[in-house]
N, C-alpha and C positions, 0 to 999 in steps of 0.2 A: 404561285398562288398570290403573291403580293401585287403583281400588275392588275389582276382582276379586282382586288379590293380597291386599288387606286381608281380604276375606271368607274367602279360602282359609286365611290365617294364623289367623283367629278359629276356623275349623272345626278346624284342627289343634290349637289350644290347648284347645278344648272336648273333643276326642277324647282328648288327653293327660290332662286332668283326670278324665275318666270312667275312663280306664284306671288312673290312680292310685287313685281311689276303690275300684274293684273289687279291686285288689291289696291295698289297705289292709285291707279287710274280709276278703279271702281269708287274709291273714296272721293277722288276729285269729282267724278260724275255725281255722286250723292250731294256733295257740297254745292256744286253749281246747280244741280236739279232743285235743291231746296230753295236756293236763291231765286231761280227762275219761277218756281211756284209762288213765291212771295211777290215777285214782280207781276205775274199774271193775276193774282188776287188783287193787287193794287190797281191793275188796269181794269178789272171787272168792277170793283167798288168805286173807282175813280174819285177818291176824296180830293177836294180842292184845298189848297192852302197848306199842304203838308210840307214842313221844312225839310230840306235835303239832309240836315243833320239827323233828323228822326229816321229817315230812310236809311242812312248809313248805319245807325244804331240797329235797326231791324235787320239790315243786310248782314250784320255781324252776329246778332243774337239768335236769329232763327237757325242758321247753319251750326252755331255753337250748340244749340239744344239737340239738333239732329246728330251732330258728331258725338255728343255725350251719350245719346241713346244708343247709337250704333255700336260705339266702342264699349259700352257697358255690357252689351249682349255678347259681342265677339271682340276680345282683346286683340288689337293689331297695332303694332308699332308704326306701320305704314300710314295709318290714319293721322298720326301726329306730324307727318312730314308734308302734307298737302299745301302748307303755307308757302313752300318753295315755288309751287306753280303760280301762286298769287304774286309773289315777288317778281318772278320772271315776266309775268303778264304786265305788271306795272312798268317794268323796264322797257318792254317792247312798245307799249303805248307811249311812254315818255319819249323814246327816240322818234317815233312817228310824229308826235306833236312838235318836238324841237326842230324837226326838218321842215315843218310847214312854214310857208311865207306869211308874213303879217300884212295887213292892209285895213282899209276902212271896214268897220264891223267885224274885224278878225284880229283883235288884239294889236292894234296899230302901235308900232314902236315898243313892243314889250320885250323885256330881256328874258332870259331862259327861265329864271325863277318865277317871274310873273306869268309867263306862258303856262307853266305847269300848275301853279297854284290856282290860277283863274280857270284852267280847264278841268282839273281834277276836283277842286273844292268849290268852284264858282265864287271865290273870295277875292276881292270885294264885290266883283260882278263877273258873270260868265265871260269867257274870252272870245266867243264867237267861232273858235276853232272846232272842228269836227261837229258842226251844227249844234254846239252846246250840249253834246251828249257825253262829255268827259266823265261825269260821275257814273253814268250808266255803263259806259264801255270800259272804264278803267278802275274807278275807285270801288264801286259796290261789288263787282265780282271778286276783286282781290280781298276785300274785307270779308266776303263770304268764305273764301278759302282759309283765311287766317282764323276766322271765328270757328270754323269746323275743326281746325287743328287744335285750337285751344280747348274746345269742348272734348275732343278725343283725348287730349292729354289729361284733363281733369278726371276722365273716366278710367284711366289706366290704373290698375291695381299695383300696389307696391309689391316687389318680389322679395 
């Protein structure tokens, strides 16, 4: 009788793990979807002269609100872990940028720190690498995932 109980518990653990994986990627899709909706709205409205720091703030706050709302309705610990995807994403983009050659109009003679700061934050000026889309490709999606995780964490009820 005991082997049957053990098999049943293993199936329950497997089903729980599958459910957690589905919800983890679902929350990741919600975070990135809310950020993409923000980007599409910005593209439609096309405001001129909006500083990148304000876009970074919005890229964090909009998913934060979505994460709070979603996790207020359905408590899920997986929602608080999507920041890991953002971290991995920044690391992947960072490796890509660091492997890029420099040249005229492409961060000529930049060291590693300068390549990353000028690409991700455009400080003091854009690097010219990845067509100056560093904030759009690296910084803002990662900020959206981190913001979503923070919002979800704020919504978690204490046990």
